[in-house]
C-alpha positions as CSV (number, residue, x, y, z in Angstrom):
1,X,77.1,-11.0,-139.6
2,X,75.2,-8.0,-138.2
3,X,75.5,-9.5,-134.5
4,X,78.8,-11.3,-134.8
5,X,81.1,-10.1,-132.8
6,X,84.1,-13.0,-132.8
7,X,85.4,-13.9,-136.1
8,X,87.9,-17.1,-136.2
9,X,90.5,-17.0,-139.5
10,X,92.4,-18.8,-137.7
11,X,94.8,-22.1,-139.3
12,X,93.5,-21.3,-142.6
13,X,96.7,-20.6,-144.4
14,X,95.4,-16.4,-145.4
15,X,98.9,-14.4,-146.7
16,X,96.3,-11.3,-146.3
17,X,93.7,-9.8,-144.8
18,X,90.5,-10.6,-145.9
19,X,88.8,-7.9,-147.6
20,X,85.6,-6.0,-145.8
21,X,86.8,-6.9,-142.8
22,X,86.8,-3.6,-141.7
23,X,83.1,-3.6,-142.6
24,X,82.5,-5.6,-139.8
25,X,81.6,-4.8,-136.6
26,X,82.9,-7.9,-134.7
27,X,84.6,-6.7,-131.2
28,X,87.9,-10.1,-131.5
29,X,89.3,-10.8,-134.7
30,X,91.3,-14.1,-134.5
31,X,93.9,-14.8,-137.8
32,X,96.8,-16.8,-136.1
33,X,98.4,-19.4,-137.5
34,X,98.1,-18.7,-141.3
35,X,101.1,-16.3,-143.8
36,X,100.4,-12.5,-143.6
37,X,103.3,-10.6,-145.0
38,X,101.2,-7.3,-144.2
39,X,98.5,-5.8,-142.0
40,X,95.9,-3.8,-143.4
41,X,94.7,-0.5,-142.2
42,X,91.2,-1.4,-143.0
43,X,91.1,-3.0,-139.7
44,X,91.7,0.0,-138.5
45,X,88.0,0.6,-139.5
46,X,86.9,-2.2,-137.3
47,X,84.6,0.6,-135.2
48,X,84.3,-2.3,-132.4
49,X,87.4,-4.4,-132.8
50,X,89.1,-4.6,-129.2
51,X,90.9,-7.7,-130.0
52,X,93.5,-8.6,-132.8
53,X,94.8,-12.2,-132.7
54,X,97.9,-12.6,-135.5
55,X,99.9,-14.2,-133.6
56,X,102.3,-17.0,-135.5
57,X,102.1,-14.8,-138.8
58,X,105.1,-13.6,-141.4
59,X,104.3,-10.0,-140.0
60,X,107.5,-7.8,-139.5
61,X,105.5,-5.4,-138.4
62,X,102.1,-4.0,-137.4
63,X,100.6,-0.8,-139.2
64,X,101.1,2.6,-137.6
65,X,97.6,3.0,-138.0
66,X,96.3,0.5,-136.7
67,X,98.6,1.1,-133.2
68,X,97.5,5.5,-133.5
69,X,93.7,5.2,-134.9
70,X,91.6,1.5,-134.0
71,X,90.1,0.7,-131.6
72,X,91.8,-2.6,-130.6
73,X,93.0,-2.7,-127.2
74,X,94.7,-6.3,-127.1
75,X,97.2,-7.4,-130.1
76,X,98.3,-11.1,-129.7
77,X,101.6,-11.2,-132.5
78,X,103.6,-13.2,-131.2
79,X,105.1,-15.7,-133.5
80,X,106.6,-12.9,-136.4
81,X,108.6,-11.7,-137.5
82,X,109.0,-9.2,-134.5
83,X,109.2,-9.3,-131.1
84,X,107.6,-6.8,-128.3
85,X,111.3,-4.6,-128.3
86,X,109.9,-3.6,-132.4
87,X,106.9,-3.2,-131.1
88,X,107.2,-0.6,-128.7
89,X,109.6,1.4,-131.4
90,X,106.3,1.3,-133.9
91,X,105.2,5.0,-134.3
92,X,102.1,4.6,-132.9
93,X,102.7,2.2,-129.7
94,X,102.3,5.4,-126.9
95,X,98.5,5.5,-128.1
96,X,97.6,1.7,-128.6
97,X,99.1,1.6,-124.7
98,X,96.7,4.0,-123.3
99,X,94.2,1.7,-124.9
100,X,95.9,-1.3,-123.4
101,X,96.2,0.1,-120.0
102,X,92.6,1.7,-119.8
103,X,90.8,-1.2,-120.7
104,X,93.1,-3.3,-118.2
105,X,91.8,-0.7,-115.2
106,X,88.9,-1.6,-116.2
107,X,88.6,-4.8,-115.8
108,X,90.2,-4.3,-112.0
């Protein structure tokens, strides 16, 4: 698992982020189309995690720890119980946007 770059757990009816995922060195984690209600702060410890896909779950918000302290620079969250306006008001949103903007600048 040391060389695993992408982990796709979409469509599995998962209700919580599986224990131990934070210890993986993945670059992309796809948890779309599950039934996740709470975000695990453990994901902030994924040192290589850049893309976190959480679309179509049951989340009411994104953890401030993920927004502030993680390396995530692309967060896909559409289809949850909150929208982009709610995310913009969340603690740590400005730190997330700094990473997002820096990543976009590198692409051009």
